[in-house]
C-alpha positions in Angstrom: 11.5 -39.8 -80.2 11.3 -36.5 -82.0 9.3 -33.4 -82.6 6.0 -33.8 -84.4 4.1 -31.1 -86.2 2.0 -30.4 -89.3 2.7 -28.6 -92.6 0.2 -25.9 -91.5 2.1 -25.4 -88.2 5.5 -25.1 -90.0 4.0 -22.6 -92.4 2.5 -20.5 -89.6 5.9 -20.5 -87.8 7.7 -19.5 -91.0 5.2 -16.7 -91.7 5.5 -15.4 -88.2 9.4 -15.2 -88.5 9.1 -13.7 -92.0 6.7 -11.1 -90.5 9.2 -10.1 -87.7 7.4 -12.0 -85.0 3.7 -11.3 -85.8 1.1 -13.6 -87.2 -2.5 -12.7 -88.1 -2.0 -9.2 -86.5 -0.9 -10.7 -83.2 2.7 -10.2 -81.9 4.1 -13.6 -80.8 7.8 -12.7 -80.5 9.5 -9.3 -80.3 11.2 -7.9 -83.4 14.5 -8.0 -81.4 14.1 -11.7 -80.6 13.4 -12.6 -84.2 16.4 -10.5 -85.4 18.6 -12.5 -83.0 17.2 -15.8 -84.4 17.9 -14.7 -88.0 21.5 -13.5 -87.7 24.6 -15.7 -87.7 26.3 -16.2 -84.4 29.1 -18.4 -85.7 32.6 -17.4 -86.8 33.9 -18.2 -90.2 36.2 -20.9 -88.7 33.2 -22.5 -86.9 31.2 -22.6 -90.1 34.1 -24.6 -91.8 34.0 -27.4 -89.2 32.7 -30.7 -90.7 30.4 -32.9 -88.6 29.7 -36.0 -90.7 26.0 -36.2 -89.9 25.5 -32.5 -90.4 27.6 -32.0 -93.5 24.6 -30.5 -95.4 24.8 -27.6 -93.0 28.4 -26.9 -93.7 29.3 -23.3 -94.4 25.9 -22.1 -93.1 25.5 -19.8 -90.2 23.4 -20.4 -87.2 21.2 -18.0 -85.3 18.9 -19.0 -82.5 17.3 -22.2 -83.7 17.8 -21.4 -87.4 20.3 -22.1 -90.1 21.1 -19.3 -92.5 22.6 -19.2 -96.0 25.4 -17.1 -97.3 26.2 -15.9 -100.8 28.8 -18.7 -101.1 26.1 -21.4 -100.6 26.0 -23.7 -103.6 22.2 -23.5 -103.8 20.7 -20.6 -105.7 18.8 -18.1 -103.5 19.1 -14.9 -101.6 21.8 -14.4 -99.0 20.2 -14.2 -95.6 17.5 -16.8 -96.2 17.0 -19.0 -93.2 15.2 -22.1 -92.1 16.0 -25.6 -90.8 16.9 -28.8 -92.5 15.3 -31.5 -90.3 15.7 -35.2 -90.2 14.4 -37.5 -92.9 14.5 -34.7 -95.6 12.1 -32.4 -93.9 13.1 -28.9 -94.7 11.8 -25.3 -94.7 13.2 -22.0 -95.6 12.1 -18.3 -95.6 13.6 -15.8 -97.9 13.0 -12.2 -96.8 14.3 -10.7 -100.1 11.8 -12.7 -102.1 9.0 -12.6 -99.4 8.8 -16.4 -99.9 8.6 -19.5 -97.8 9.4 -23.0 -99.0 8.4 -26.2 -97.2 9.2 -29.8 -98.2 8.5 -32.9 -96.2 10.3 -36.1 -97.1 10.6 -39.5 -95.3 14.1 -40.6 -96.4 17.3 -40.9 -94.3 20.7 -39.3 -94.8 22.0 -40.3 -98.3 18.9 -39.3 -100.2 18.3 -36.0 -98.3 21.7 -34.8 -99.5 20.2 -34.5 -102.9 16.6 -33.7 -102.0 17.2 -30.4 -100.1 19.4 -28.7 -102.7 17.2 -29.9 -105.5 14.1 -28.6 -103.9 15.6 -25.2 -103.2 17.1 -25.0 -106.6 13.8 -25.8 -108.3 11.9 -23.2 -106.2 14.3 -20.4 -107.2 14.4 -21.5 -110.9 10.6 -21.1 -110.9 10.8 -17.4 -110.0 10.7 -14.9 -112.8 
């Protein structure tokens, strides 16, 4: 059993976070709550832990329900981008510096998603001028 949603719902959620908690002119979360979601709450030592099934998340920070990237991340992109790499190669990210959201929905298990996520993000950032 898992969570089920649509691409439109994911996009609306990402837009709301990118817009500091507001969507279509309506405040859904406070700015303070969104800031807490988008800042790292882990120490450097905690980020270095390797959990085999979550190795793609290694060296990333975690806010409240979000993963965030740092400058040392191997994938190109802005420090401070955030999102979530879900199961079966479903992933989304928001990049405040680029005012951009990326969504990708796959249906493959662990081995293939190790390549799909970084390839997707890399191609998105290469397409920017």
